[in-house]
C-alpha positions in Angstrom: -35.1 81.2 31.6 -37.2 84.0 30.2 -35.7 84.3 26.8 -34.1 82.0 24.1 -32.1 84.5 22.0 -29.8 87.4 22.7 -29.6 90.0 19.9 -26.3 91.9 19.7 -26.1 95.0 17.5 -24.9 98.5 17.0 -27.5 101.2 17.8 -27.0 102.4 14.2 -28.5 99.1 13.0 -31.5 99.2 15.4 -34.1 98.9 12.6 -32.6 95.6 11.4 -32.3 94.3 15.0 -35.9 95.2 15.8 -37.0 93.5 12.6 -35.2 90.3 13.6 -36.6 90.5 17.1 -40.1 90.9 15.7 -39.8 88.0 13.3 -38.4 85.6 16.0 -41.0 86.6 18.5 -43.8 86.1 15.9 -42.6 82.5 15.8 -42.8 82.2 19.6 -39.1 82.6 20.1 -38.4 84.9 23.1 -35.7 87.5 22.6 -33.6 89.7 24.8 -32.6 93.0 23.2 -31.3 96.2 24.7 -32.5 98.6 25.7 -36.0 97.1 25.7 -35.2 94.4 28.2 -33.1 96.4 30.7 -35.2 97.3 33.7 -35.2 101.0 34.7 -32.4 101.7 37.1 -30.7 98.4 36.5 -26.9 98.4 35.8 -26.3 98.1 32.1 -23.3 95.8 32.3 -24.7 93.2 34.7 -28.0 93.2 32.7 -26.1 92.3 29.6 -24.0 89.6 31.3 -27.1 88.0 32.8 -29.0 88.0 29.5 -26.1 86.4 27.6 -25.6 83.8 30.4 -29.3 82.8 30.2 -29.7 82.6 26.4 -29.4 79.6 24.1 -28.6 81.4 20.8 -26.6 84.6 20.2 -27.5 86.6 17.1 -25.0 89.2 15.9 -26.1 91.8 13.5 -22.8 92.3 11.7 -22.1 95.6 9.9 -19.4 98.2 9.8 -20.9 99.8 12.9 -20.9 96.6 15.0 -17.5 95.6 13.6 -16.0 98.6 15.3 -18.2 98.6 18.4 -16.4 97.8 21.7 -19.8 97.0 23.3 -20.5 94.4 20.6 -17.0 93.0 20.9 -17.5 92.5 24.7 -20.9 90.8 24.1 -19.4 88.4 21.6 -16.5 87.6 23.9 -18.9 86.7 26.7 -20.9 84.5 24.4 -17.8 82.6 23.3 -16.7 82.2 26.9 -20.0 80.7 27.8 -20.1 78.4 24.8 -23.3 79.9 23.4 -23.8 79.3 19.6 -23.4 82.5 17.6 -25.2 83.3 14.3 -23.6 86.3 12.6 -26.2 88.0 10.4 -24.1 89.9 8.0 -25.8 92.9 6.4 -22.6 94.5 5.0 -19.8 92.8 3.0 -16.8 93.9 5.0 -13.7 92.4 6.6 -13.9 91.3 10.2 -12.0 93.5 12.7 -9.1 91.7 14.5 -11.1 91.8 17.7 -14.1 89.9 16.2 -12.0 87.8 13.9 -10.3 86.1 17.0 -13.7 84.9 18.2 -15.9 84.2 15.2 -13.8 83.8 12.1 -14.6 80.1 11.9 -18.3 80.6 12.5 -20.8 80.0 9.7 -22.2 83.3 8.4 -25.6 84.1 7.2 -25.3 86.8 4.5 -28.1 89.3 4.1 -26.7 91.7 1.5 -29.6 91.6 -1.0 -33.2 92.8 -0.8 -35.7 92.0 0.5 -34.3 91.8 4.0 -37.3 89.7 5.1 -36.1 86.8 3.0 -32.9 86.6 5.0 -34.6 87.1 8.3 -36.8 84.1 7.5 -33.6 82.0 6.9 -32.3 83.3 10.2 -35.4 82.3 12.0 -35.1 78.7 10.7 -31.5 78.6 11.7 -32.3 79.7 15.3 -35.1 77.2 15.5 -32.7 74.4 14.7 -30.4 75.4 17.5 -33.2 75.4 20.1 -33.6 71.9 21.6 -37.2 70.7 21.6 -37.4 70.7 25.4 -36.5 74.4 25.7 -38.8 77.4 25.6 -39.5 78.5 22.0 -40.0 75.0 20.6 -42.7 72.4 20.5 -41.7 68.7 20.0 -41.1 68.5 16.3 -43.4 66.0 14.5 -44.2 64.1 17.7 -47.8 63.5 18.9 -48.3 66.0 21.8 -51.0 67.2 24.0 -51.0 70.9 24.9 -51.7 71.9 28.5 -52.9 75.4 29.2 -52.3 76.8 32.7 -53.4 79.9 34.5 -50.2 81.5 36.0 -51.6 84.9 36.9 -55.1 86.1 37.7 -58.3 84.5 39.0 -58.0 80.7 39.5 -54.2 80.8 39.3 -52.9 77.3 39.2 -55.8 75.8 37.2 -54.7 73.8 34.2 -56.5 72.1 31.3 -55.4 69.6 28.6 -56.5 70.4 25.1 -57.7 67.0 23.7 -59.8 68.5 20.9 -58.5 70.2 17.7 -59.2 73.7 19.1 -59.9 75.6 22.3 -61.8 78.9 22.3 -61.0 81.7 24.9 -63.3 84.7 25.6 -65.9 86.4 27.7 -68.9 84.7 26.1 -70.7 81.7 27.6 -69.9 79.4 24.6 -66.1 79.5 25.1 -64.1 76.5 26.3 -62.0 78.8 28.5 -64.2 81.6 29.8 -62.7 84.8 31.3 -65.2 87.3 32.7 -63.6 90.7 32.2 -64.6 93.8 30.3 -61.3 93.9 28.5 -61.8 90.4 27.1 -63.8 90.2 23.9 -66.7 87.8 23.7 -64.9 85.5 21.3 -61.3 86.7 22.0 -59.1 84.1 20.5 -58.9 80.4 19.6 -56.1 77.9 19.8 -56.0 75.4 16.9 -53.9 72.4 15.9 -52.8 72.8 12.3 -51.6 70.3 9.7 -48.0 70.1 10.6 -48.9 69.2 14.2 -48.1 72.5 15.7 -50.6 74.8 17.4 -51.5 78.4 16.5 -53.4 81.1 18.3 -55.9 83.0 16.1 -56.6 86.4 17.6 -60.1 87.8 17.0 -60.2 90.4 19.8 -60.8 94.1 20.1 -58.1 94.9 22.7 -55.5 92.4 21.5 -53.7 89.4 23.0 -50.3 89.4 24.6 -47.9 86.7 23.3 -44.7 86.5 25.3 -45.2 90.1 26.3 -46.0 91.4 22.9 -49.5 92.6 21.9 -50.9 91.2 18.7 -54.2 92.1 16.9 -56.0 89.8 14.5 -52.9 87.8 13.9 -52.1 84.1 13.7 -49.2 83.1 16.0 -47.4 79.8 16.4 -47.5 78.6 20.0 -44.2 77.1 21.0 -43.5 75.3 24.3 -43.6 77.7 27.3 -45.4 80.5 25.3 -47.3 82.9 27.5 -50.7 84.2 26.5 -52.1 87.4 28.1 -55.9 87.7 27.9 -57.2 90.6 29.9 -56.1 90.2 33.5 -55.2 86.5 33.0 -51.8 85.2 32.0 -51.8 81.7 30.5 -48.9 79.4 29.8 -49.0 76.7 27.2 -46.8 73.6 27.6 -46.6 70.3 25.6 -46.4 66.8 26.9 -45.8 63.7 24.7 -48.7 61.3 24.3 
């Protein structure tokens, strides 16, 4: 399982879909969205089917465009067939087409008619988080005492792992770091992982070249680290997992 959420939308609503994707991934929730996640040369249809089959939440950007889209209709049909929860994010107040009405008329809607859009995307993010079981990627055990484990899954010393017992762990090229990576693309004090007040963990990026969180580069940002989040620092790919105390 490489993603938690499948985002279905019409290409004419791409800006909204991209904003949703960015907001979810900033919370450590991994998304699958076309065409970004379709490998070059891969069949479009089978890529969509596999992505839907392997997600836990299906987000539909509902508008006049998606309401009349045969592609969106097929994606919704596959999601219903596989019993995947659907969250319709309605950006236009229009009537459901008969095709979509058959599948999602009884589903609870999340209306996003008014501005700013970010307010509604925040509500969507919270709704998605509630549908992700704690044990799945994209979540950390809620309000339970946990110990994070950081593992090297790619690069030098692959397979090495370390429990974080302290309130923070620093990563960088410099000698004073808890996790030292000797590479020219790694900043001396690259980033730090800290436990915050609600019991979750965040990565605070302080690098020059950026840090890759679940495949997305971030600069000087604070990112919540959910269970199974990947952290790319230079040539090294780290994985953070949580175990109950």
